[in-house]
C-alpha positions as protocol buffer text, in pm:
chain_id: "A"
residue {
  index: 1
  type: MET
  ca { x: 10132 y: -9955 z: 1972 }
}
residue {
  index: 2
  type: THR
  ca { x: 9829 y: -9964 z: 1744 }
}
residue {
  index: 3
  type: LYS
  ca { x: 9899 y: -10197 z: 1453 }
}
residue {
  index: 4
  type: ASN
  ca { x: 9707 y: -10166 z: 1127 }
}
residue {
  index: 5
  type: ILE
  ca { x: 9469 y: -9887 z: 1227 }
}
residue {
  index: 6
  type: GLY
  ca { x: 9577 y: -9693 z: 917 }
}
residue {
  index: 7
  type: LYS
  ca { x: 9270 y: -9800 z: 717 }
}
residue {
  index: 8
  type: GLN
  ca { x: 9037 y: -9640 z: 975 }
}
residue {
  index: 9
  type: LEU
  ca { x: 9200 y: -9297 z: 968 }
}
residue {
  index: 10
  type: SER
  ca { x: 9095 y: -8995 z: 766 }
}
residue {
  index: 11
  type: PRO
  ca { x: 9321 y: -8914 z: 471 }
}
residue {
  index: 12
  type: GLU
  ca { x: 9374 y: -8561 z: 605 }
}
residue {
  index: 13
  type: SER
  ca { x: 9488 y: -8676 z: 947 }
}
residue {
  index: 14
  type: ARG
  ca { x: 9728 y: -8934 z: 807 }
}
residue {
  index: 15
  type: HIS
  ca { x: 9864 y: -8680 z: 557 }
}
residue {
  index: 16
  type: GLU
  ca { x: 9936 y: -8421 z: 825 }
}
residue {
  index: 17
  type: ALA
  ca { x: 10069 y: -8684 z: 1069 }
}
residue {
  index: 18
  type: GLY
  ca { x: 10308 y: -8794 z: 794 }
}
residue {
  index: 19
  type: HIS
  ca { x: 10446 y: -8441 z: 766 }
}
residue {
  index: 20
  type: ALA
  ca { x: 10476 y: -8406 z: 1143 }
}
residue {
  index: 21
  type: VAL
  ca { x: 10652 y: -8738 z: 1204 }
}
residue {
  index: 22
  type: ALA
  ca { x: 10892 y: -8678 z: 914 }
}
residue {
  index: 23
  type: ALA
  ca { x: 10969 y: -8331 z: 1049 }
}
residue {
  index: 24
  type: LEU
  ca { x: 11043 y: -8470 z: 1397 }
}
residue {
  index: 25
  type: VAL
  ca { x: 11261 y: -8748 z: 1254 }
}
residue {
  index: 26
  type: HIS
  ca { x: 11468 y: -8483 z: 1074 }
}
residue {
  index: 27
  type: GLY
  ca { x: 11497 y: -8257 z: 1377 }
}
residue {
  index: 28
  type: PHE
  ca { x: 11256 y: -7984 z: 1267 }
}
residue {
  index: 29
  type: ASP
  ca { x: 11016 y: -7827 z: 1515 }
}
residue {
  index: 30
  type: VAL
  ca { x: 10648 y: -7909 z: 1487 }
}
residue {
  index: 31
  type: PHE
  ca { x: 10432 y: -7642 z: 1649 }
}
residue {
  index: 32
  type: GLY
  ca { x: 10091 y: -7783 z: 1574 }
}
residue {
  index: 33
  type: ILE
  ca { x: 9854 y: -7961 z: 1338 }
}
residue {
  index: 34
  type: ASP
  ca { x: 9506 y: -7843 z: 1249 }
}
residue {
  index: 35
  type: LEU
  ca { x: 9231 y: -8021 z: 1056 }
}
residue {
  index: 36
  type: ILE
  ca { x: 8977 y: -7746 z: 1117 }
}
residue {
  index: 37
  type: PRO
  ca { x: 8903 y: -7519 z: 819 }
}
residue {
  index: 38
  type: GLN
  ca { x: 9016 y: -7160 z: 875 }
}
residue {
  index: 39
  type: GLU
  ca { x: 8819 y: -6847 z: 793 }
}
residue {
  index: 40
  type: VAL
  ca { x: 9028 y: -6618 z: 578 }
}
residue {
  index: 41
  type: PRO
  ca { x: 8918 y: -6253 z: 566 }
}
residue {
  index: 42
  type: GLY
  ca { x: 8822 y: -6136 z: 220 }
}
residue {
  index: 43
  type: THR
  ca { x: 8750 y: -6482 z: 79 }
}
residue {
  index: 44
  type: GLY
  ca { x: 8391 y: -6503 z: 194 }
}
residue {
  index: 45
  type: GLY
  ca { x: 8431 y: -6828 z: 383 }
}
residue {
  index: 46
  type: LEU
  ca { x: 8641 y: -7113 z: 505 }
}
residue {
  index: 47
  type: ILE
  ca { x: 8934 y: -7243 z: 310 }
}
residue {
  index: 48
  type: GLY
  ca { x: 9171 y: -7527 z: 359 }
}
residue {
  index: 49
  type: LYS
  ca { x: 9113 y: -7845 z: 549 }
}
residue {
  index: 50
  type: ALA
  ca { x: 9441 y: -7924 z: 714 }
}
residue {
  index: 51
  type: GLY
  ca { x: 9788 y: -7799 z: 791 }
}
residue {
  index: 52
  type: THR
  ca { x: 10099 y: -7877 z: 988 }
}
residue {
  index: 53
  type: GLU
  ca { x: 10291 y: -7584 z: 1131 }
}
residue {
  index: 54
  type: MET
  ca { x: 10661 y: -7670 z: 1113 }
}
residue {
  index: 55
  type: GLY
  ca { x: 10991 y: -7491 z: 1152 }
}
residue {
  index: 56
  type: LEU
  ca { x: 11134 y: -7561 z: 808 }
}
residue {
  index: 57
  type: PRO
  ca { x: 11424 y: -7343 z: 692 }
}
residue {
  index: 58
  type: SER
  ca { x: 11352 y: -7055 z: 458 }
}
residue {
  index: 59
  type: HIS
  ca { x: 11442 y: -7060 z: 90 }
}
residue {
  index: 60
  type: LYS
  ca { x: 11721 y: -6810 z: 165 }
}
residue {
  index: 61
  type: VAL
  ca { x: 11882 y: -7056 z: 406 }
}
residue {
  index: 62
  type: ILE
  ca { x: 11865 y: -7334 z: 147 }
}
residue {
  index: 63
  type: ALA
  ca { x: 11972 y: -7128 z: -157 }
}
residue {
  index: 64
  type: GLY
  ca { x: 12274 y: -7278 z: -329 }
}
residue {
  index: 65
  type: LYS
  ca { x: 12351 y: -7526 z: -50 }
}
residue {
  index: 66
  type: GLY
  ca { x: 12291 y: -7838 z: -259 }
}
residue {
  index: 67
  type: GLU
  ca { x: 12114 y: -8169 z: -229 }
}
residue {
  index: 68
  type: GLU
  ca { x: 12209 y: -8283 z: 119 }
}
residue {
  index: 69
  type: ASP
  ca { x: 12091 y: -7964 z: 290 }
}
residue {
  index: 70
  type: VAL
  ca { x: 11751 y: -7963 z: 120 }
}
residue {
  index: 71
  type: LEU
  ca { x: 11680 y: -8337 z: 112 }
}
residue {
  index: 72
  type: PRO
  ca { x: 11534 y: -8350 z: 467 }
}
residue {
  index: 73
  type: VAL
  ca { x: 11297 y: -8063 z: 383 }
}
residue {
  index: 74
  type: LEU
  ca { x: 11180 y: -8237 z: 66 }
}
residue {
  index: 75
  type: VAL
  ca { x: 11126 y: -8564 z: 254 }
}
residue {
  index: 76
  type: VAL
  ca { x: 10906 y: -8382 z: 507 }
}
residue {
  index: 77
  type: LEU
  ca { x: 10700 y: -8223 z: 229 }
}
residue {
  index: 78
  type: TYR
  ca { x: 10656 y: -8551 z: 38 }
}
residue {
  index: 79
  type: ALA
  ca { x: 10590 y: -8762 z: 350 }
}
residue {
  index: 80
  type: GLY
  ca { x: 10235 y: -8629 z: 380 }
}
residue {
  index: 81
  type: PHE
  ca { x: 10145 y: -8765 z: 37 }
}
residue {
  index: 82
  type: PHE
  ca { x: 10297 y: -9108 z: 101 }
}
residue {
  index: 83
  type: ALA
  ca { x: 10130 y: -9129 z: 443 }
}
residue {
  index: 84
  type: GLU
  ca { x: 9793 y: -9044 z: 289 }
}
residue {
  index: 85
  type: LEU
  ca { x: 9831 y: -9314 z: 21 }
}
residue {
  index: 86
  type: VAL
  ca { x: 9788 y: -9580 z: 291 }
}
residue {
  index: 87
  type: VAL
  ca { x: 9425 y: -9476 z: 349 }
}
residue {
  index: 88
  type: ASN
  ca { x: 9353 y: -9313 z: 13 }
}
residue {
  index: 89
  type: PRO
  ca { x: 9500 y: -9504 z: -282 }
}
residue {
  index: 90
  type: LYS
  ca { x: 9369 y: -9230 z: -514 }
}
residue {
  index: 91
  type: ALA
  ca { x: 9568 y: -8957 z: -336 }
}
residue {
  index: 92
  type: ILE
  ca { x: 9756 y: -8721 z: -562 }
}
residue {
  index: 93
  type: LEU
  ca { x: 10057 y: -8506 z: -488 }
}
residue {
  index: 94
  type: GLU
  ca { x: 9908 y: -8157 z: -482 }
}
residue {
  index: 95
  type: GLU
  ca { x: 10062 y: -7919 z: -730 }
}
residue {
  index: 96
  type: GLY
  ca { x: 9967 y: -7598 z: -901 }
}
residue {
  index: 97
  type: PHE
  ca { x: 9908 y: -7356 z: -616 }
}
residue {
  index: 98
  type: ASP
  ca { x: 10146 y: -7169 z: -388 }
}
residue {
  index: 99
  type: GLN
  ca { x: 10111 y: -7373 z: -71 }
}
residue {
  index: 100
  type: SER
  ca { x: 10072 y: -7717 z: -228 }
}
residue {
  index: 101
  type: ASP
  ca { x: 10323 y: -7976 z: -112 }
}
residue {
  index: 102
  type: GLY
  ca { x: 10442 y: -8047 z: -466 }
}
residue {
  index: 103
  type: ASP
  ca { x: 10502 y: -7682 z: -552 }
}
residue {
  index: 104
  type: ARG
  ca { x: 10670 y: -7608 z: -219 }
}
residue {
  index: 105
  type: ALA
  ca { x: 10904 y: -7907 z: -266 }
}
residue {
  index: 106
  type: LEU
  ca { x: 10990 y: -7799 z: -620 }
}
residue {
  index: 107
  type: GLU
  ca { x: 11069 y: -7445 z: -503 }
}
residue {
  index: 108
  type: TYR
  ca { x: 11295 y: -7572 z: -224 }
}
residue {
  index: 109
  type: ALA
  ca { x: 11470 y: -7808 z: -466 }
}
residue {
  index: 110
  type: LYS
  ca { x: 11526 y: -7531 z: -721 }
}
residue {
  index: 111
  type: TYR
  ca { x: 11663 y: -7291 z: -460 }
}
residue {
  index: 112
  type: SER
  ca { x: 11904 y: -7553 z: -328 }
}
residue {
  index: 113
  type: LEU
  ca { x: 12049 y: -7619 z: -672 }
}
residue {
  index: 114
  type: LEU
  ca { x: 12089 y: -7259 z: -783 }
}
residue {
  index: 115
  type: ALA
  ca { x: 12428 y: -7201 z: -935 }
}
residue {
  index: 116
  type: PRO
  ca { x: 12603 y: -6884 z: -817 }
}
residue {
  index: 117
  type: PRO
  ca { x: 12472 y: -6585 z: -1012 }
}
residue {
  index: 118
  type: LYS
  ca { x: 12678 y: -6466 z: -1309 }
}
residue {
  index: 119
  type: MET
  ca { x: 12655 y: -6174 z: -1548 }
}
residue {
  index: 120
  type: ARG
  ca { x: 12542 y: -6271 z: -1897 }
}
residue {
  index: 121
  type: ASP
  ca { x: 12467 y: -6006 z: -2160 }
}
residue {
  index: 122
  type: GLY
  ca { x: 12457 y: -5743 z: -1887 }
}
residue {
  index: 123
  type: LYS
  ca { x: 12200 y: -5937 z: -1682 }
}
residue {
  index: 124
  type: LEU
  ca { x: 12243 y: -6125 z: -1357 }
}
residue {
  index: 125
  type: VAL
  ca { x: 12146 y: -6489 z: -1419 }
}
residue {
  index: 126
  type: SER
  ca { x: 12152 y: -6814 z: -1227 }
}
residue {
  index: 127
  type: SER
  ca { x: 12087 y: -7161 z: -1361 }
}
residue {
  index: 128
  type: ILE
  ca { x: 11960 y: -7498 z: -1247 }
}
residue {
  index: 129
  type: ASP
  ca { x: 12065 y: -7836 z: -1385 }
}
residue {
  index: 130
  type: ILE
  ca { x: 11731 y: -8000 z: -1472 }
}
residue {
  index: 131
  type: ASP
  ca { x: 11872 y: -8354 z: -1453 }
}
residue {
  index: 132
  type: ARG
  ca { x: 12005 y: -8287 z: -1101 }
}
residue {
  index: 133
  type: LEU
  ca { x: 11667 y: -8140 z: -1008 }
}
residue {
  index: 134
  type: LYS
  ca { x: 11481 y: -8451 z: -1129 }
}
residue {
  index: 135
  type: SER
  ca { x: 11727 y: -8678 z: -951 }
}
residue {
  index: 136
  type: LEU
  ca { x: 11693 y: -8484 z: -626 }
}
residue {
  index: 137
  type: ILE
  ca { x: 11314 y: -8495 z: -636 }
}
residue {
  index: 138
  type: ASN
  ca { x: 11312 y: -8867 z: -710 }
}
residue {
  index: 139
  type: ALA
  ca { x: 11556 y: -8933 z: -424 }
}
residue {
  index: 140
  type: ALA
  ca { x: 11339 y: -8729 z: -186 }
}
residue {
  index: 141
  type: LYS
  ca { x: 11026 y: -8918 z: -288 }
}
residue {
  index: 142
  type: GLU
  ca { x: 11200 y: -9254 z: -235 }
}
residue {
  index: 143
  type: ARG
  ca { x: 11324 y: -9149 z: 109 }
}
residue {
  index: 144
  type: ALA
  ca { x: 10982 y: -9012 z: 206 }
}
residue {
  index: 145
  type: GLU
  ca { x: 10813 y: -9337 z: 108 }
}
residue {
  index: 146
  type: MET
  ca { x: 11067 y: -9539 z: 311 }
}
residue {
  index: 147
  type: LEU
  ca { x: 11031 y: -9307 z: 611 }
}
residue {
  index: 148
  type: VAL
  ca { x: 10653 y: -9341 z: 607 }
}
residue {
  index: 149
  type: LYS
  ca { x: 10680 y: -9722 z: 600 }
}
residue {
  index: 150
  type: LYS
  ca { x: 10938 y: -9727 z: 879 }
}
residue {
  index: 151
  type: HIS
  ca { x: 10740 y: -9490 z: 1105 }
}
residue {
  index: 152
  type: SER
  ca { x: 10390 y: -9605 z: 1012 }
}
residue {
  index: 153
  type: ASP
  ca { x: 10294 y: -9688 z: 1372 }
}
residue {
  index: 154
  type: ALA
  ca { x: 10387 y: -9339 z: 1494 }
}
residue {
  index: 155
  type: ILE
  ca { x: 10200 y: -9182 z: 1201 }
}
residue {
  index: 156
  type: ASP
  ca { x: 9891 y: -9394 z: 1275 }
}
residue {
  index: 157
  type: GLU
  ca { x: 9899 y: -9307 z: 1644 }
}
residue {
  index: 158
  type: LEU
  ca { x: 9930 y: -8934 z: 1575 }
}
residue {
  index: 159
  type: ALA
  ca { x: 9663 y: -8945 z: 1302 }
}
residue {
  index: 160
  type: SER
  ca { x: 9425 y: -9122 z: 1538 }
}
residue {
  index: 161
  type: LEU
  ca { x: 9473 y: -8856 z: 1804 }
}
residue {
  index: 162
  type: LEU
  ca { x: 9433 y: -8585 z: 1541 }
}
residue {
  index: 163
  type: ASP
  ca { x: 9107 y: -8738 z: 1413 }
}
residue {
  index: 164
  type: ALA
  ca { x: 8977 y: -8744 z: 1771 }
}
residue {
  index: 165
  type: HIS
  ca { x: 9065 y: -8381 z: 1851 }
}
residue {
  index: 166
  type: GLY
  ca { x: 9082 y: -8191 z: 1519 }
}
residue {
  index: 167
  type: SER
  ca { x: 9393 y: -8000 z: 1620 }
}
residue {
  index: 168
  type: LEU
  ca { x: 9703 y: -8066 z: 1827 }
}
residue {
  index: 169
  type: ARG
  ca { x: 9974 y: -7843 z: 1974 }
}
residue {
  index: 170
  type: ALA
  ca { x: 10341 y: -7926 z: 2007 }
}
residue {
  index: 171
  type: ALA
  ca { x: 10319 y: -8077 z: 2357 }
}
residue {
  index: 172
  type: GLU
  ca { x: 10037 y: -8311 z: 2253 }
}
residue {
  index: 173
  type: ILE
  ca { x: 10227 y: -8418 z: 1942 }
}
residue {
  index: 174
  type: HIS
  ca { x: 10544 y: -8493 z: 2137 }
}
residue {
  index: 175
  type: ALA
  ca { x: 10351 y: -8678 z: 2409 }
}
residue {
  index: 176
  type: CYS
  ca { x: 10184 y: -8893 z: 2142 }
}
residue {
  index: 177
  type: VAL
  ca { x: 10486 y: -8989 z: 1934 }
}
residue {
  index: 178
  type: GLY
  ca { x: 10774 y: -8938 z: 2176 }
}
residue {
  index: 179
  type: SER
  ca { x: 10781 y: -9303 z: 2283 }
}
residue {
  index: 180
  type: PHE
  ca { x: 10832 y: -9411 z: 1921 }
}
residue {
  index: 181
  type: PHE
  ca { x: 11160 y: -9219 z: 1907 }
}
residue {
  index: 182
  type: ALA
  ca { x: 11295 y: -9286 z: 2257 }
}
residue {
  index: 183
  type: SER
  ca { x: 11629 y: -9464 z: 2253 }
}
């Protein structure tokens, strides 16, 4: 539809549109996207700038299932970063706080690779193969980058609508990008 509008979009809208499109491609529900800062009681003000509400599986569902079950979740989490890079070459993958994309992806990856718990020295322990973890994260990043390139038009269209309205609900999101995924 709208070719090459990516450079005119806000980084936040493209980031969140990247998450939403990746989620839809992988069959996850997307309930809404919001660019409007939210007032959080007890903090004394507004926090956050953007968020995509998605139906990703819980850590419990992913625990011990392995790479293939968690890879779609990781791709969705990393897709926001790669989508933002198009309009913000200085974008960084957020890490270091609970709800950052990087930390959430790492947690999902660790849970998926947990070995079954065993008793060691009277304590229940579980382990993670660090090389497998690094490989999984790298594979997810590569797939996220490819997905963003493949679905760039849908991401741009959704980001444009998001910039215009500030927030979108599920029906608006599906109406905007549905034609990109029709067979």
